[in-house]
N, C-alpha and C positions, 0 to 999 in steps of 0.2 A: 611749505618749506620751513617755516619757523619751527615746526614740530621736531625737525631733526637737526636744525642748524647748531643746536647746543651740543650735539654729539660729534661735531667736527673739531678735532683737536689740532691746533697749530703747534707743531713740534719744532721749537726753535730755541736757541739760547744765544747769549752774547758771543759774537764772533771772536772777541778777544779771549774768551774763556775756552775756545775750542781751536787753539792754534794747531793742534795735531790733525785736524780735519778741515782745513780752510776751504775746500771745494765741495763740502757736503751740502746737498740741497736743503732748502726749507721744505718741511713736510706738512701736508694736510692729510689727516687720517680720519676716516669714519669709524668711530668706536662704539656706536650704538646701533639702533635699527637702521638698516641700509635704506637710503632714500630710493625713490624711483629714478630712472634715468632722466625723466622730464624735470623732476625737482633739482637734480644735480646740475643739469644744463642751465636751468633758470638761475641757480645760485652762481654759477660760473659767469653767466652773462651780467648779472647785477654787480658782481665783484671784479669784473674783468680788468678795469683800470688799475685797481689796487694790486691784483695778482700779477699783471704785467710789470708794474713798477717793482714788485718784489723779485721777479725773475731777473730784472736788471741789477738790483742790489745784490742778490745772492748768486746769480748766474743760473740757478735752476730751482724749480719748484716741483715737488712730487705730490701727486694725488693718489692715495692708497685706500683700498677698501670700498671703492665706489662701484656701481653696477655697470661697468664697461666690459663687454664680453666679446665683441667682434669688430670688424672694420667699419661697419655701419654705425655702431655705437660710438666708436672713436671719431668718425667723421662728424657726428652731432656734437661731441665734446669740443672739437676744434672749432667748429662753426659758431659755437656759443660765444667765443671771444670777439667775433665781428671783425676779424683781420682779413686782409686781402690774401686770397689763395695764390700760391706759387706752385702750379702743377709741375709734376716731374717732366713731362714732355717739353715744357717751356724752359726748363733749367739746363745749365751746362754741366751738371753733375757727371763725373766720369764713372760712377758706379752703375752696375746693372741692377735694375729693380723690376718688380712686378706691380702693376697698378691694380687696386681693388675698388676704389671709388675716385671721383675727380679730385679729391683731396688726399687720399690715403694710398700708400704703396709700401712695399717691403723696404726695410732699412738698408739692406745690402745682400745681394745674392752670392757673394763670394763664399767659397767652401768654409766649413767650420774650423779648418786647420789654418786659415789665413787670419793673421792678426791685423786689425785695422788700427793704425796708430793715431795718436791725438791730432786733431785738426779742427779748424773752423770750417763749417760747411760752405763750400764753394768760394772760399777766400782766394782761390787761385783763378777766379773768373771775374769778368766785368760786372756781373750781377749776382748778389748773394741774398739769402733769406735772413731777415733780422731775427725771426723766431723759428724755433723747431719744436715739434711735438713728437714724442715717442709713446708707443703703447705696447705692453707685453700681453700678447694673447696666450703664449706658451713659453715659460722659462726653460732654459736648457737643463738637461739632466745634470750636467756638471760644467762649470765655467760660464762663459757667455756674458760676463758682467760688462756694463758700459762705463768705462773710465771717464771721469769728469775732471777738468783742470781749469782753474781760474786764471785766465790769461792776463787780467789786469794785475794780479798779484805777481805773476811770473815776470811781467814787464818791469816791475819795480826792482826785482832782483837782477834782471839783465842790465838795467841802467847802472846799478851799483857795481856789478861784477865785471861787465864787459862794455865799458863806456864807449870805446872806439867802435865796436861792432854796433852798439845801439845807435850811435850817431849816424853810421852808414845806413842803417835801416831807415831811420827818420828822413835822411836827406836824399837817398838814392831810390828807394823803393825796389821792387823785385819784378823779374820776368820768369815765367814758368814755361817749360817745354815738356810735352809728352806726346806719345804716339797712340792714336786711336785706331782700333782694328776695323776691317771692313764689315765684319759680323760680330755680334755679341760674343764676348768671351766670359763665360760664367765661372771660369777657373781663376779669374783675376779680380782683385778688389777695385780695379780701374779699367774694366773690360767693356765699357759701353762703346758701341760702334759710332763711327763718325756720322753715319746717316741718322741715327737716333739722336745723338747729341746735338746736331746742327739742324735737325728737322729737314733733311735734304734727301731727295730721291735721285740726285745726280751730282756729279763732281762740280758742275756749273753752279747748282744751287748751294752746295757746300761752300764754294769759294765766295759767292755773293754774301753769304751769312758771315763768313770770316772777315771779309772786307768791311762789312758794316760794324763789326765788333772791334776792329783794329788789330786783328791777329796777323802774324806772318805764318806761312805754311809751306809744306813740301810734300808732294805725293811720292810714296815709296813703291818699289817694284811689286810688292804683294798687295797693292791697293790700300795699304794702311796710310794714315795721314799724320804727319808730324806737324804740330802747331806750337807756336810761341805767342804768349799773351802780350798785350800792350803793357806799358808800365803800370804796375799796381802797387798800392801801399803795403808796407810791412807792419805798420802801426796804425791803430785806429783810435780816434778821439771818441770817448764814450759820453762823458758829461763833465763839465768844469775842467779840472786838471787831470781827470782820470783817463788813462790810456790803456790800450790792450795790445798785446803781441798778436795781432790779427793777420794770420797768413797760413801757408801750408808747408812751412819749412820742415817741421819735425816729421810730418807724414811723408813728405817727398824724400827726405834723406834716409828714412828708415823703411819706408814701405812702397815707394813707387818703383817696384821691381817686378817685371814679368818677362815674357819672351820678347817683348818689344822695347821695354823701358829700362834704363839704367839710372839709379838715383844720383850718380855722380854728375850727370849732366842735366838734372831736372830743374834746378833753380840757380839763377845768378842775380847779382845786383843789376838794376836796370841799365847801368852804364856798360854792362858786359863783363865786369870784373867778377872773379870767382869768390865764393863764400868759404870761409875757413870751416871745413867739416868737423874739426876737433872742437870748435866752439859750439857748433850745433849739437854735437854729441853731449857736451857738458850741459847745455841748456835742456836737452832731453832728459838727462838725469835729474836736474833740478825740477823740471815739470813733473816727473814721475814721483818725486818726493812729496809734492803737494796735491797729488791726484787722489781722488776718492773713487773707489770702485763701487758702482751701484749694482747690487745684486737684485735681480728682477723677481717680483712676485706677480702671479697672474692677476691681470686687471690694472696694474700700475700704469699711470699716465705721467709722463715727465715733460714739463715745459722748460725750454732752454732759451736764454737770450744768447743767440749765436755770436754776438759781438764780445761777450764777456767770458764765455766758457767754451773750451775745446771738449770734444768727445771722441770716442773710439769704440773698439770692440775687442774683448778678449776672446781667445780661442775657446771652443766648447765641444761637448759631445752630446748626442741625443738631438731630438727635435727642439729647435728654438724658433719662435715666431714673434719677432718684434717689428711692428709697423711704424711708419713715419709719416709726417706731414710737414710741409714747408709753408711759411707765411711771411707776408710783408717784404716783397722783393725790393732791394736797394741797389743803387749803382755803386760799384766799388771803384771809384775814380781817384786817380792821382791828382793832388792839388799842390801847388807851389807855395801855399800860404803856411 
């Protein structure tokens, strides 16, 4: 391992000197002889604590030029960090995905013409992953970038610009409503069926799971299921005085639209009061201004701290194969403190 470690370049500069790209990840790039996958995974394991801390500081860490070629290689890379796995089937993700290994699945099976808006993974559910990993097996012919946006920086602007809205976010929290189909809908970015989402083979099992999670629900005539979450936070404490605009407001207002769902009714403050859509629209514009579009290269591995950075997906053409893995499940609980 020492024979190639000197070839790993840490490509970073002072954040203050890069105000034009505040959401750009820290990059580790192999610039010499490519190590074996065994050596790369050994290095990741030895440096895991530091790399995870850097992902919290920067929001994202990119590994480029290393020998990661398929889902099994990617599984080994993720396993090297020693984090608790958060398998797709146990998650409440509303995206349709394809599993490849117990840790690895497709990022989202929505069509390439569907734009996936900035969001924190599963911030609209009672359990979210603290860490995300992405791997590019095949970049798109055109487009397909993964936008990254630092929500801690976004929150600072929200507090300064929309003080009353920020206070309501802090004090009230949010509730989300969406409709899950009876079967997988591959044409929607949120088309996962209620049976898959809730790991239920009957309506009785689905209701028992919802009751356990604190949801409200309603069965619709076409066997779809409308659910409303318990009270969830809109802002997350990261460390010290650092806070993040941790929610799904931007994605819900811009992208939660299909044959079953209307963005206008997707999110409310937890007391039932409506949210000013014009403010959300302005925040979306501010977020876009500080967003960094990551253009994928084959073999790229991206580590995200899901609490710090939002991500999405640009539309694309051609074959694009980006895989994902979730780690470190955490309770997304409202607290009165």
